[in-house]
Every structure is written in C-alpha cells, then in structure tokens.
All heavy atoms as TSV, in Angstrom:
chain	resi	resn	atom	element	x	y	z
A	1	MET	N	N	-5.030	9.135	-7.492
A	1	MET	CA	C	-4.611	8.449	-6.304
A	1	MET	C	C	-3.726	7.269	-6.682
A	1	MET	O	O	-3.785	6.771	-7.790
A	1	MET	CB	C	-5.810	7.966	-5.509
A	1	MET	CG	C	-6.689	9.082	-5.018
A	1	MET	SD	S	-7.727	8.627	-3.624
A	1	MET	CE	C	-6.549	8.538	-2.333
A	2	LYS	N	N	-2.926	6.835	-5.705
A	2	LYS	CA	C	-2.094	5.648	-5.835
A	2	LYS	C	C	-2.684	4.549	-4.957
A	2	LYS	O	O	-3.250	4.823	-3.914
A	2	LYS	CB	C	-0.678	5.888	-5.302
A	2	LYS	CG	C	0.196	6.758	-6.097
A	2	LYS	CD	C	1.562	6.773	-5.419
A	2	LYS	CE	C	2.404	7.894	-5.907
A	2	LYS	NZ	N	3.679	7.981	-5.192
A	3	ILE	N	N	-2.482	3.327	-5.372
A	3	ILE	CA	C	-2.789	2.181	-4.533
A	3	ILE	C	C	-1.454	1.552	-4.182
A	3	ILE	O	O	-0.656	1.250	-5.075
A	3	ILE	CB	C	-3.697	1.178	-5.244
A	3	ILE	CG1	C	-5.014	1.855	-5.607
A	3	ILE	CG2	C	-3.933	-0.041	-4.365
A	3	ILE	CD1	C	-5.905	1.030	-6.492
A	4	ILE	N	N	-1.203	1.413	-2.880
A	4	ILE	CA	C	0.068	0.853	-2.429
A	4	ILE	C	C	-0.185	-0.283	-1.447
A	4	ILE	O	O	-1.272	-0.397	-0.882
A	4	ILE	CB	C	0.968	1.918	-1.765
A	4	ILE	CG1	C	0.332	2.483	-0.497
A	4	ILE	CG2	C	1.293	3.033	-2.748
A	4	ILE	CD1	C	1.276	3.358	0.314
A	5	SER	N	N	0.826	-1.108	-1.281
A	5	SER	CA	C	0.768	-2.103	-0.211
A	5	SER	C	C	1.910	-1.794	0.742
A	5	SER	O	O	3.024	-1.493	0.327
A	5	SER	CB	C	0.873	-3.526	-0.764
A	5	SER	OG	O	2.149	-3.787	-1.262
A	6	THR	N	N	1.588	-1.834	2.015
A	6	THR	CA	C	2.559	-1.568	3.059
A	6	THR	C	C	2.666	-2.793	3.957
A	6	THR	O	O	1.860	-3.711	3.868
A	6	THR	CB	C	2.143	-0.350	3.918
A	6	THR	OG1	O	0.894	-0.651	4.549
A	6	THR	CG2	C	1.996	0.904	3.082
A	7	ASP	N	N	3.655	-2.788	4.809
A	7	ASP	CA	C	3.813	-3.895	5.741
A	7	ASP	C	C	2.696	-3.838	6.776
A	7	ASP	O	O	2.463	-2.798	7.390
A	7	ASP	CB	C	5.184	-3.815	6.416
A	7	ASP	CG	C	5.434	-5.002	7.309
A	7	ASP	OD1	O	5.308	-6.135	6.829
A	7	ASP	OD2	O	5.745	-4.788	8.494
A	8	ASN	N	N	2.010	-4.923	6.981
A	8	ASN	CA	C	0.880	-4.976	7.907
A	8	ASN	C	C	1.316	-4.903	9.366
A	8	ASN	O	O	0.511	-4.620	10.239
A	8	ASN	CB	C	0.080	-6.261	7.668
A	8	ASN	CG	C	-1.323	-6.191	8.214
A	8	ASN	OD1	O	-1.882	-5.110	8.394
A	8	ASN	ND2	N	-1.908	-7.337	8.472
A	9	PHE	N	N	2.597	-5.130	9.628
A	9	PHE	CA	C	3.083	-5.140	11.001
A	9	PHE	C	C	3.973	-3.936	11.309
A	9	PHE	O	O	4.648	-3.910	12.335
A	9	PHE	CB	C	3.832	-6.450	11.273
A	9	PHE	CG	C	2.977	-7.652	10.984
A	9	PHE	CD1	C	3.256	-8.469	9.906
A	9	PHE	CD2	C	1.881	-7.943	11.764
A	9	PHE	CE1	C	2.466	-9.566	9.625
A	9	PHE	CE2	C	1.077	-9.034	11.493
A	9	PHE	CZ	C	1.369	-9.848	10.418
A	10	ALA	N	N	3.997	-2.943	10.417
A	10	ALA	CA	C	4.716	-1.667	10.605
A	10	ALA	C	C	6.211	-1.853	10.858
A	10	ALA	O	O	6.807	-1.121	11.630
A	10	ALA	CB	C	4.067	-0.846	11.712
A	11	ARG	N	N	6.797	-2.851	10.195
A	11	ARG	CA	C	8.241	-3.029	10.309
A	11	ARG	C	C	8.917	-2.017	9.400
A	11	ARG	O	O	8.568	-1.882	8.229
A	11	ARG	CB	C	8.642	-4.449	9.907
A	11	ARG	CG	C	8.076	-5.504	10.845
A	11	ARG	CD	C	8.351	-6.871	10.325
A	11	ARG	NE	N	7.518	-7.078	9.127
A	11	ARG	CZ	C	7.287	-8.264	8.594
A	11	ARG	NH1	N	7.835	-9.344	9.098
A	11	ARG	NH2	N	6.516	-8.381	7.535
A	12	GLU	N	N	9.879	-1.295	9.946
A	12	GLU	CA	C	10.554	-0.253	9.184
A	12	GLU	C	C	11.445	-0.805	8.084
A	12	GLU	O	O	11.791	-0.108	7.149
A	12	GLU	CB	C	11.374	0.631	10.111
A	12	GLU	CG	C	10.530	1.470	11.031
A	12	GLU	CD	C	11.355	2.365	11.919
A	12	GLU	OE1	O	12.577	2.164	12.022
A	12	GLU	OE2	O	10.769	3.276	12.500
A	13	SER	N	N	11.830	-2.052	8.180
A	13	SER	CA	C	12.748	-2.639	7.203
A	13	SER	C	C	12.061	-3.079	5.914
A	13	SER	O	O	12.722	-3.409	4.943
A	13	SER	CB	C	13.467	-3.828	7.823
A	13	SER	OG	O	12.533	-4.825	8.200
A	14	VAL	N	N	10.726	-3.092	5.883
A	14	VAL	CA	C	9.981	-3.566	4.720
A	14	VAL	C	C	9.500	-2.374	3.895
A	14	VAL	O	O	8.848	-1.467	4.409
A	14	VAL	CB	C	8.782	-4.437	5.159
A	14	VAL	CG1	C	8.010	-4.937	3.959
A	14	VAL	CG2	C	9.254	-5.602	6.013
A	15	ALA	N	N	9.810	-2.395	2.611
A	15	ALA	CA	C	9.462	-1.292	1.718
A	15	ALA	C	C	8.003	-1.362	1.271
A	15	ALA	O	O	7.402	-2.438	1.223
A	15	ALA	CB	C	10.368	-1.321	0.496
A	16	ASP	N	N	7.446	-0.187	0.923
A	16	ASP	CA	C	6.121	-0.112	0.321
A	16	ASP	C	C	6.222	-0.554	-1.140
A	16	ASP	O	O	7.270	-0.433	-1.764
A	16	ASP	CB	C	5.582	1.318	0.355
A	16	ASP	CG	C	5.281	1.802	1.758
A	16	ASP	OD1	O	5.239	0.978	2.689
A	16	ASP	OD2	O	5.094	3.021	1.920
A	17	THR	N	N	5.109	-1.029	-1.675
A	17	THR	CA	C	5.051	-1.459	-3.069
A	17	THR	C	C	3.935	-0.707	-3.774
A	17	THR	O	O	2.824	-0.621	-3.259
A	17	THR	CB	C	4.763	-2.970	-3.158
A	17	THR	OG1	O	5.726	-3.670	-2.386
A	17	THR	CG2	C	4.819	-3.450	-4.586
A	18	LEU	N	N	4.241	-0.170	-4.952
A	18	LEU	CA	C	3.242	0.521	-5.763
A	18	LEU	C	C	2.438	-0.508	-6.539
A	18	LEU	O	O	2.999	-1.333	-7.263
A	18	LEU	CB	C	3.918	1.493	-6.723
A	18	LEU	CG	C	3.005	2.259	-7.668
A	18	LEU	CD1	C	2.102	3.207	-6.887
A	18	LEU	CD2	C	3.823	3.020	-8.689
A	19	ILE	N	N	1.117	-0.467	-6.387
A	19	ILE	CA	C	0.229	-1.368	-7.110
A	19	ILE	C	C	-0.297	-0.687	-8.368
A	19	ILE	O	O	-0.262	-1.253	-9.442
A	19	ILE	CB	C	-0.955	-1.822	-6.223
A	19	ILE	CG1	C	-0.458	-2.456	-4.920
A	19	ILE	CG2	C	-1.887	-2.754	-6.978
A	19	ILE	CD1	C	0.344	-3.714	-5.094
A	20	ALA	N	N	-0.789	0.552	-8.227
A	20	ALA	CA	C	-1.321	1.309	-9.361
A	20	ALA	C	C	-1.238	2.798	-9.033
A	20	ALA	O	O	-1.235	3.182	-7.871
A	20	ALA	CB	C	-2.759	0.917	-9.644
A	21	GLU	N	N	-1.163	3.622	-10.068
A	21	GLU	CA	C	-1.166	5.067	-9.848
A	21	GLU	C	C	-2.082	5.743	-10.857
A	21	GLU	O	O	-2.499	5.129	-11.835
A	21	GLU	CB	C	0.248	5.640	-9.920
A	21	GLU	CG	C	0.972	5.453	-11.207
A	21	GLU	CD	C	2.399	5.961	-11.152
A	21	GLU	OE1	O	2.712	6.793	-10.287
A	21	GLU	OE2	O	3.186	5.522	-11.978
A	22	ASN	N	N	-2.416	6.995	-10.587
A	22	ASN	CA	C	-3.339	7.779	-11.401
A	22	ASN	C	C	-4.702	7.103	-11.513
A	22	ASN	O	O	-5.279	7.010	-12.594
A	22	ASN	CB	C	-2.755	8.051	-12.792
A	22	ASN	CG	C	-1.492	8.869	-12.721
A	22	ASN	OD1	O	-1.368	9.765	-11.904
A	22	ASN	ND2	N	-0.542	8.541	-13.577
A	23	VAL	N	N	-5.208	6.632	-10.391
A	23	VAL	CA	C	-6.507	5.959	-10.319
A	23	VAL	C	C	-7.523	6.958	-9.767
A	23	VAL	O	O	-7.228	7.692	-8.819
A	23	VAL	CB	C	-6.435	4.714	-9.404
A	23	VAL	CG1	C	-7.769	4.010	-9.327
A	23	VAL	CG2	C	-5.348	3.770	-9.887
A	24	HIS	N	N	-8.707	6.989	-10.352
A	24	HIS	CA	C	-9.779	7.861	-9.862
A	24	HIS	C	C	-10.123	7.481	-8.419
A	24	HIS	O	O	-10.044	6.314	-8.033
A	24	HIS	CB	C	-11.009	7.704	-10.758
A	24	HIS	CG	C	-12.080	8.706	-10.462
A	24	HIS	ND1	N	-13.017	8.494	-9.482
A	24	HIS	CD2	C	-12.343	9.912	-11.002
A	24	HIS	CE1	C	-13.838	9.530	-9.435
A	24	HIS	NE2	N	-13.446	10.411	-10.360
A	25	ASP	N	N	-10.501	8.482	-7.615
A	25	ASP	CA	C	-10.778	8.263	-6.192
A	25	ASP	C	C	-11.774	7.128	-5.948
A	25	ASP	O	O	-11.569	6.285	-5.075
A	25	ASP	CB	C	-11.333	9.542	-5.550
A	25	ASP	CG	C	-10.334	10.674	-5.548
A	25	ASP	OD1	O	-9.159	10.430	-5.856
A	25	ASP	OD2	O	-10.736	11.807	-5.232
A	26	TYR	N	N	-12.862	7.112	-6.696
A	26	TYR	CA	C	-13.894	6.095	-6.503
A	26	TYR	C	C	-13.325	4.694	-6.743
A	26	TYR	O	O	-13.541	3.781	-5.952
A	26	TYR	CB	C	-15.065	6.353	-7.449
A	26	TYR	CG	C	-16.099	5.245	-7.431
A	26	TYR	CD1	C	-17.035	5.171	-6.404
A	26	TYR	CD2	C	-16.120	4.270	-8.424
A	26	TYR	CE1	C	-17.969	4.156	-6.367
A	26	TYR	CE2	C	-17.058	3.247	-8.393
A	26	TYR	CZ	C	-17.977	3.199	-7.368
A	26	TYR	OH	O	-18.896	2.192	-7.335
A	27	TYR	N	N	-12.619	4.528	-7.843
A	27	TYR	CA	C	-12.068	3.212	-8.179
A	27	TYR	C	C	-10.936	2.815	-7.235
A	27	TYR	O	O	-10.775	1.631	-6.929
A	27	TYR	CB	C	-11.592	3.177	-9.630
A	27	TYR	CG	C	-12.726	3.358	-10.600
A	27	TYR	CD1	C	-12.819	4.488	-11.383
A	27	TYR	CD2	C	-13.733	2.404	-10.704
A	27	TYR	CE1	C	-13.875	4.669	-12.263
A	27	TYR	CE2	C	-14.792	2.578	-11.573
A	27	TYR	CZ	C	-14.856	3.706	-12.356
A	27	TYR	OH	O	-15.904	3.879	-13.207
A	28	ALA	N	N	-10.163	3.779	-6.772
A	28	ALA	CA	C	-9.092	3.469	-5.823
A	28	ALA	C	C	-9.670	2.874	-4.548
A	28	ALA	O	O	-9.146	1.896	-4.016
A	28	ALA	CB	C	-8.289	4.726	-5.513
A	29	LYS	N	N	-10.764	3.445	-4.072
A	29	LYS	CA	C	-11.408	2.916	-2.871
A	29	LYS	C	C	-11.928	1.504	-3.112
A	29	LYS	O	O	-11.731	0.609	-2.288
A	29	LYS	CB	C	-12.550	3.839	-2.450
A	29	LYS	CG	C	-13.273	3.370	-1.219
A	29	LYS	CD	C	-14.420	4.290	-0.851
A	29	LYS	CE	C	-15.167	3.713	0.333
A	29	LYS	NZ	N	-16.420	4.381	0.595
A	30	GLU	N	N	-12.579	1.292	-4.240
A	30	GLU	CA	C	-13.132	-0.030	-4.558
A	30	GLU	C	C	-12.027	-1.075	-4.717
A	30	GLU	O	O	-12.146	-2.200	-4.216
A	30	GLU	CB	C	-13.971	0.037	-5.836
A	30	GLU	CG	C	-15.216	0.878	-5.717
A	30	GLU	CD	C	-16.224	0.288	-4.761
A	30	GLU	OE1	O	-16.419	-0.944	-4.766
A	30	GLU	OE2	O	-16.835	1.059	-4.008
A	31	ILE	N	N	-10.955	-0.715	-5.389
A	31	ILE	CA	C	-9.855	-1.660	-5.616
A	31	ILE	C	C	-9.180	-2.020	-4.307
A	31	ILE	O	O	-8.878	-3.185	-4.054
A	31	ILE	CB	C	-8.858	-1.085	-6.638
A	31	ILE	CG1	C	-9.506	-1.001	-8.017
A	31	ILE	CG2	C	-7.590	-1.925	-6.685
A	31	ILE	CD1	C	-8.715	-0.199	-9.025
A	32	THR	N	N	-8.932	-1.015	-3.446
A	32	THR	CA	C	-8.270	-1.320	-2.179
A	32	THR	C	C	-9.160	-2.175	-1.282
A	32	THR	O	O	-8.660	-3.062	-0.593
A	32	THR	CB	C	-7.850	-0.046	-1.427
A	32	THR	OG1	O	-8.974	0.820	-1.294
A	32	THR	CG2	C	-6.739	0.678	-2.140
A	33	GLU	N	N	-10.456	-1.935	-1.284
A	33	GLU	CA	C	-11.358	-2.778	-0.508
A	33	GLU	C	C	-11.326	-4.214	-1.012
A	33	GLU	O	O	-11.316	-5.160	-0.222
A	33	GLU	CB	C	-12.782	-2.229	-0.550
A	33	GLU	CG	C	-12.971	-0.981	0.275
A	33	GLU	CD	C	-14.375	-0.406	0.163
A	33	GLU	OE1	O	-15.234	-1.005	-0.528
A	33	GLU	OE2	O	-14.606	0.654	0.757
A	34	PHE	N	N	-11.283	-4.390	-2.335
A	34	PHE	CA	C	-11.205	-5.733	-2.903
A	34	PHE	C	C	-9.893	-6.416	-2.523
A	34	PHE	O	O	-9.884	-7.569	-2.088
A	34	PHE	CB	C	-11.342	-5.685	-4.427
A	34	PHE	CG	C	-11.017	-6.993	-5.080
A	34	PHE	CD1	C	-11.942	-8.023	-5.072
A	34	PHE	CD2	C	-9.790	-7.204	-5.684
A	34	PHE	CE1	C	-11.646	-9.245	-5.655
A	34	PHE	CE2	C	-9.485	-8.416	-6.269
A	34	PHE	CZ	C	-10.411	-9.441	-6.265
A	35	LEU	N	N	-8.770	-5.703	-2.700
A	35	LEU	CA	C	-7.466	-6.286	-2.381
A	35	LEU	C	C	-7.363	-6.643	-0.907
A	35	LEU	O	O	-6.838	-7.704	-0.547
A	35	LEU	CB	C	-6.345	-5.323	-2.770
A	35	LEU	CG	C	-6.094	-5.143	-4.253
A	35	LEU	CD1	C	-5.119	-3.985	-4.492
A	35	LEU	CD2	C	-5.577	-6.427	-4.866
A	36	GLN	N	N	-7.878	-5.773	-0.053
A	36	GLN	CA	C	-7.815	-6.026	1.382
A	36	GLN	C	C	-8.670	-7.237	1.762
A	36	GLN	O	O	-8.271	-8.053	2.572
A	36	GLN	CB	C	-8.262	-4.778	2.152
A	36	GLN	CG	C	-7.905	-4.783	3.591
A	36	GLN	CD	C	-6.407	-4.850	3.842
A	36	GLN	OE1	O	-5.570	-4.467	3.048
A	36	GLN	NE2	N	-6.056	-5.372	4.986
A	37	ALA	N	N	-9.841	-7.363	1.132
A	37	ALA	CA	C	-10.706	-8.507	1.425
A	37	ALA	C	C	-10.121	-9.807	0.888
A	37	ALA	O	O	-10.214	-10.855	1.532
A	37	ALA	CB	C	-12.093	-8.268	0.820
A	38	LYS	N	N	-9.498	-9.748	-0.287
A	38	LYS	CA	C	-8.981	-10.957	-0.936
A	38	LYS	C	C	-7.624	-11.383	-0.371
A	38	LYS	O	O	-7.399	-12.564	-0.126
A	38	LYS	CB	C	-8.861	-10.694	-2.443
A	38	LYS	CG	C	-8.381	-11.821	-3.263
A	38	LYS	CD	C	-9.483	-12.791	-3.552
A	38	LYS	CE	C	-8.979	-13.827	-4.555
A	38	LYS	NZ	N	-9.893	-14.895	-4.718
A	39	TYR	N	N	-6.711	-10.427	-0.190
A	39	TYR	CA	C	-5.336	-10.758	0.180
A	39	TYR	C	C	-4.910	-10.217	1.544
A	39	TYR	O	O	-3.830	-10.513	2.003
A	39	TYR	CB	C	-4.362	-10.234	-0.876
A	39	TYR	CG	C	-4.642	-10.773	-2.245
A	39	TYR	CD1	C	-5.159	-9.956	-3.240
A	39	TYR	CD2	C	-4.411	-12.102	-2.543
A	39	TYR	CE1	C	-5.420	-10.450	-4.499
A	39	TYR	CE2	C	-4.672	-12.614	-3.794
A	39	TYR	CZ	C	-5.174	-11.774	-4.775
A	39	TYR	OH	O	-5.436	-12.278	-6.017
A	40	GLY	N	N	-5.736	-9.388	2.161
A	40	GLY	CA	C	-5.385	-8.779	3.439
A	40	GLY	C	C	-5.901	-9.579	4.614
A	40	GLY	O	O	-6.188	-10.761	4.515
A	41	GLY	N	N	-6.003	-8.914	5.741
A	41	GLY	CA	C	-6.494	-9.555	6.954
A	41	GLY	C	C	-5.523	-9.332	8.097
A	41	GLY	O	O	-4.451	-8.758	7.920
A	42	GLU	N	N	-5.908	-9.773	9.279
A	42	GLU	CA	C	-5.090	-9.548	10.467
A	42	GLU	C	C	-3.726	-10.215	10.392
A	42	GLU	O	O	-2.745	-9.693	10.892
A	42	GLU	CB	C	-5.823	-10.056	11.708
A	42	GLU	CG	C	-7.024	-9.244	12.085
A	42	GLU	CD	C	-7.671	-9.773	13.343
A	42	GLU	OE1	O	-7.057	-10.584	14.059
A	42	GLU	OE2	O	-8.806	-9.360	13.617
A	43	ASN	N	N	-3.651	-11.377	9.784
A	43	ASN	CA	C	-2.394	-12.125	9.744
A	43	ASN	C	C	-1.653	-12.007	8.420
A	43	ASN	O	O	-0.620	-12.636	8.238
A	43	ASN	CB	C	-2.656	-13.601	10.051
A	43	ASN	CG	C	-3.187	-13.779	11.450
A	43	ASN	OD1	O	-2.753	-13.107	12.371
A	43	ASN	ND2	N	-4.142	-14.674	11.602
A	44	ALA	N	N	-2.171	-11.224	7.491
A	44	ALA	CA	C	-1.511	-11.043	6.194
A	44	ALA	C	C	-0.264	-10.190	6.362
A	44	ALA	O	O	-0.184	-9.338	7.243
A	44	ALA	CB	C	-2.469	-10.390	5.207
A	45	SER	N	N	0.699	-10.406	5.501
A	45	SER	CA	C	1.940	-9.633	5.611
A	45	SER	C	C	1.805	-8.247	5.002
A	45	SER	O	O	2.574	-7.345	5.346
A	45	SER	CB	C	3.090	-10.371	4.941
A	45	SER	OG	O	2.833	-10.519	3.557
A	46	ARG	N	N	0.844	-8.031	4.110
A	46	ARG	CA	C	0.685	-6.744	3.437
A	46	ARG	C	C	-0.674	-6.129	3.755
A	46	ARG	O	O	-1.663	-6.827	4.000
A	46	ARG	CB	C	0.817	-6.893	1.927
A	46	ARG	CG	C	2.080	-7.574	1.460
A	46	ARG	CD	C	3.342	-6.871	1.863
A	46	ARG	NE	N	3.542	-5.654	1.099
A	46	ARG	CZ	C	4.537	-4.801	1.325
A	46	ARG	NH1	N	5.402	-5.031	2.279
A	46	ARG	NH2	N	4.668	-3.719	0.622
A	47	TYR	N	N	-0.714	-4.787	3.736
A	47	TYR	CA	C	-1.942	-4.020	3.924
A	47	TYR	C	C	-2.073	-3.096	2.722
A	47	TYR	O	O	-1.111	-2.434	2.336
A	47	TYR	CB	C	-1.871	-3.206	5.224
A	47	TYR	CG	C	-3.076	-2.344	5.456
A	47	TYR	CD1	C	-4.250	-2.894	5.923
A	47	TYR	CD2	C	-3.035	-0.982	5.186
A	47	TYR	CE1	C	-5.371	-2.106	6.126
A	47	TYR	CE2	C	-4.145	-0.193	5.390
A	47	TYR	CZ	C	-5.315	-0.763	5.859
A	47	TYR	OH	O	-6.426	0.006	6.060
A	48	TYR	N	N	-3.233	-3.043	2.113
A	48	TYR	CA	C	-3.457	-2.251	0.904
A	48	TYR	C	C	-4.210	-0.985	1.256
A	48	TYR	O	O	-5.157	-1.008	2.031
A	48	TYR	CB	C	-4.249	-3.079	-0.116
A	48	TYR	CG	C	-3.525	-4.340	-0.487
A	48	TYR	CD1	C	-3.754	-5.527	0.197
A	48	TYR	CD2	C	-2.573	-4.341	-1.489
A	48	TYR	CE1	C	-3.073	-6.679	-0.119
A	48	TYR	CE2	C	-1.883	-5.490	-1.814
A	48	TYR	CZ	C	-2.133	-6.657	-1.126
A	48	TYR	OH	O	-1.432	-7.788	-1.438
A	49	LYS	N	N	-3.771	0.132	0.637
A	49	LYS	CA	C	-4.461	1.401	0.888
A	49	LYS	C	C	-4.289	2.340	-0.286
A	49	LYS	O	O	-3.364	2.209	-1.084
A	49	LYS	CB	C	-3.975	2.057	2.169
A	49	LYS	CG	C	-2.515	2.434	2.192
A	49	LYS	CD	C	-2.160	3.020	3.551
A	49	LYS	CE	C	-0.691	3.358	3.632
A	49	LYS	NZ	N	-0.342	3.940	4.936
A	50	ALA	N	N	-5.222	3.293	-0.381
A	50	ALA	CA	C	-5.170	4.324	-1.404
A	50	ALA	C	C	-4.611	5.591	-0.766
A	50	ALA	O	O	-5.013	5.968	0.331
A	50	ALA	CB	C	-6.561	4.583	-1.967
A	51	VAL	N	N	-3.666	6.208	-1.456
A	51	VAL	CA	C	-3.034	7.429	-0.965
A	51	VAL	C	C	-2.996	8.464	-2.091
A	51	VAL	O	O	-3.224	8.139	-3.254
A	51	VAL	CB	C	-1.604	7.153	-0.443
A	51	VAL	CG1	C	-1.636	6.236	0.767
A	51	VAL	CG2	C	-0.729	6.559	-1.516
A	52	ALA	N	N	-2.688	9.692	-1.739
A	52	ALA	CA	C	-2.588	10.761	-2.731
A	52	ALA	C	C	-1.437	10.487	-3.695
A	52	ALA	O	O	-0.478	9.785	-3.365
A	52	ALA	CB	C	-2.371	12.100	-2.034
A	53	ASP	N	N	-1.531	11.044	-4.893
A	53	ASP	CA	C	-0.495	10.825	-5.906
A	53	ASP	C	C	0.880	11.325	-5.476
A	53	ASP	O	O	1.892	10.788	-5.917
A	53	ASP	CB	C	-0.879	11.504	-7.219
A	53	ASP	CG	C	-1.894	10.685	-8.001
A	53	ASP	OD1	O	-1.801	9.446	-7.970
A	53	ASP	OD2	O	-2.763	11.289	-8.653
A	54	ASP	N	N	0.933	12.335	-4.617
A	54	ASP	CA	C	2.230	12.873	-4.193
A	54	ASP	C	C	2.781	12.187	-2.941
A	54	ASP	O	O	3.825	12.577	-2.428
A	54	ASP	CB	C	2.134	14.378	-3.974
A	54	ASP	CG	C	1.132	14.752	-2.889
A	54	ASP	OD1	O	0.341	13.888	-2.467
A	54	ASP	OD2	O	1.145	15.923	-2.478
A	55	HIS	N	N	2.128	11.133	-2.483
A	55	HIS	CA	C	2.579	10.385	-1.305
A	55	HIS	C	C	3.865	9.629	-1.639
A	55	HIS	O	O	3.892	8.830	-2.582
A	55	HIS	CB	C	1.494	9.400	-0.867
A	55	HIS	CG	C	1.862	8.568	0.316
A	55	HIS	ND1	N	1.755	9.024	1.601
A	55	HIS	CD2	C	2.360	7.311	0.407
A	55	HIS	CE1	C	2.155	8.079	2.436
A	55	HIS	NE2	N	2.533	7.019	1.727
A	56	PRO	N	N	4.952	9.858	-0.872
A	56	PRO	CA	C	6.195	9.123	-1.158
A	56	PRO	C	C	6.123	7.693	-0.624
A	56	PRO	O	O	5.539	7.443	0.426
A	56	PRO	CB	C	7.258	9.934	-0.415
A	56	PRO	CG	C	6.517	10.588	0.706
A	56	PRO	CD	C	5.120	10.848	0.190
A	57	LEU	N	N	6.727	6.779	-1.348
A	57	LEU	CA	C	6.759	5.388	-0.900
A	57	LEU	C	C	7.928	5.193	0.051
A	57	LEU	O	O	9.009	5.738	-0.144
A	57	LEU	CB	C	6.931	4.445	-2.079
A	57	LEU	CG	C	5.779	4.398	-3.082
A	57	LEU	CD1	C	6.122	3.468	-4.229
A	57	LEU	CD2	C	4.499	3.971	-2.415
A	58	TRP	N	N	7.703	4.390	1.092
A	58	TRP	CA	C	8.753	4.073	2.041
A	58	TRP	C	C	9.686	3.063	1.399
A	58	TRP	O	O	9.253	2.061	0.838
A	58	TRP	CB	C	8.151	3.507	3.323
A	58	TRP	CG	C	9.178	3.076	4.313
A	58	TRP	CD1	C	9.482	1.787	4.635
A	58	TRP	CD2	C	10.039	3.894	5.084
A	58	TRP	NE1	N	10.480	1.769	5.572
A	58	TRP	CE2	C	10.853	3.060	5.859
A	58	TRP	CE3	C	10.221	5.264	5.183
A	58	TRP	CZ2	C	11.818	3.541	6.724
A	58	TRP	CZ3	C	11.168	5.737	6.046
A	58	TRP	CH2	C	11.960	4.888	6.817
A	59	GLY	N	N	10.982	3.300	1.465
A	59	GLY	CA	C	11.957	2.462	0.795
A	59	GLY	C	C	12.496	1.316	1.613
A	59	GLY	O	O	13.362	0.580	1.142
A	60	GLY	N	N	12.050	1.152	2.829
A	60	GLY	CA	C	12.533	0.062	3.684
A	60	GLY	C	C	13.957	0.308	4.138
A	60	GLY	O	O	14.328	1.419	4.498
A	61	MET	N	N	14.791	-0.725	4.107
A	61	MET	CA	C	16.166	-0.609	4.562
A	61	MET	C	C	16.979	0.365	3.715
A	61	MET	O	O	17.966	0.927	4.194
A	61	MET	CB	C	16.853	-1.984	4.553
A	61	MET	CG	C	16.396	-2.875	5.678
A	61	MET	SD	S	16.595	-2.170	7.337
A	61	MET	CE	C	18.353	-2.108	7.493
A	62	ALA	N	N	16.569	0.591	2.484
A	62	ALA	CA	C	17.276	1.556	1.640
A	62	ALA	C	C	17.208	2.967	2.211
A	62	ALA	O	O	18.093	3.795	1.943
A	62	ALA	CB	C	16.687	1.543	0.227
A	63	GLU	N	N	16.210	3.248	3.017
A	63	GLU	CA	C	16.085	4.557	3.676
A	63	GLU	C	C	17.198	4.756	4.722
A	63	GLU	O	O	17.564	5.877	5.017
A	63	GLU	CB	C	14.729	4.700	4.346
A	63	GLU	CG	C	13.550	4.632	3.413
A	63	GLU	CD	C	13.300	5.942	2.686
A	63	GLU	OE1	O	13.711	7.002	3.170
A	63	GLU	OE2	O	12.674	5.868	1.613
A	64	PHE	N	N	17.671	3.671	5.291
A	64	PHE	CA	C	18.658	3.752	6.358
A	64	PHE	C	C	20.103	3.681	5.854
A	64	PHE	O	O	21.019	4.109	6.532
A	64	PHE	CB	C	18.447	2.623	7.374
A	64	PHE	CG	C	17.118	2.692	8.056
A	64	PHE	CD1	C	16.171	1.694	7.881
A	64	PHE	CD2	C	16.804	3.762	8.887
A	64	PHE	CE1	C	14.943	1.742	8.504
A	64	PHE	CE2	C	15.568	3.824	9.501
A	64	PHE	CZ	C	14.636	2.828	9.318
A	65	VAL	N	N	20.297	3.096	4.695
A	65	VAL	CA	C	21.657	2.873	4.186
A	65	VAL	C	C	22.086	4.030	3.324
A	65	VAL	O	O	21.431	4.657	2.647
A	65	VAL	CB	C	21.734	1.547	3.397
A	65	VAL	CG1	C	23.120	1.337	2.820
A	65	VAL	CG2	C	21.337	0.399	4.279
C-alpha cells in the first residue's frame, strides 16, 4: 500500500503527495491514523490516507496544462 496526503478541501489545483510506498496493510493503517491524528483535522490543509500501490497520484494543475 501507499500512504499519500491529499488536499483536505478537494481543490483540484492541489497535487497529492507520496508519503511512503510498499507498506504492509496493517502498518499503513496505523501510520495514516497517526498522521491524521497528529497533523490532520477539520481545518488542516492535508488529509492522509492509505491507498493501493497502483493508485495514481493526482498531479494538481499539471493535470490541466
């Protein structure tokens, strides 16, 4: 699994960021819960989540240009 951070407000202009890849499912869940508790929240600019290894990252404005 990959751990990524996405825009917490779903703005299309903001790109996803890769935090870690090739992480075991159990640890990916634990790490994302930690990151979300420490750096996330309703007003945070980023949201952390675990996704499949083949999940493509959103490129932000580069997707449109």
